[in-house]
N, C-alpha and C positions, 0 to 999 in steps of 0.2 A: 636292151634288145640288136639285134642284131637288123641292117636291113633288106628288104628282099630282095629276090634276084632281081625283080623287074625296077626298084628304087635307084640300086646298082647301075643297070641298063639305062634308065633316063641320065645317073650324074655322068658315067662316061661319054652320054651321047651331050653332055654341055646342057639337057635340059634341066629347068628349076622345077624345085620338089611342091616350091609354093605354087605356082599356074598350071604345074602339068596333073595335080590332082594326086601325086603321091601320098604326102603327108596328113592323115586326119585330125591328129591336134597342133594348130597352130599355135607359136608366140606368139603375144600382142605385136611386135612390128610386122610378122605374118599377117595377125590379122587386119592390121590396119591398112595394108596396103591393098588386100582386099576389097576393102570396105570404101577405101580414097578417103583417106583421113592422117591423121598423123599417130606417131606412137604418143605422144603427149598427151592428145584429144583423147584416146581410145584409154588412157592409166587416167584422167580423170574422173572421164565416166567409170571407171572399176570402183575408185575410189568413193566416190560419191553414189554407188549402188544403185548407178540406172541406166546399166550396160543389159539389155536384152537379152544377153545371150549365156549359154551356163559356162562356165569357167573353171576350172582343175587347177588344183594346187599343186606340183611335184616336187618336192621338195623346196625351194623359195620359187620355182618359177611359174609363173600362171600359162596358163595351156588354155586355148579355147578352140573346141570342137569345128572342125572345116564344114561338116555337116550341115550348124545350126547357122554360121554365117552366110551359106547359099540359100538357107529357106529361108533366110530376113531380106537377102536379096533379091528372091522371087517372091517377096510381097508376102511369105508366111509366118506361124508361129516358130520361132528358133526348138520350142520342143517338141512341135506335131512329129 
């Protein structure tokens, strides 16, 4: 999938798509950054099955919806 024009402009300006809100699905590493935790901690929670966020597997890669993370950070249910 090709990035939209706004994503490309953000990259040209040097904005980080993780913090600028451009990406809808985040890697575990990007999600860990937003949640202020380590990548290893997030992977452990995924392995134990106690991560309160929806996960998508695309190929062999895990993706977490940005909106779900933002809802959790706002104190809401991730699936609302």
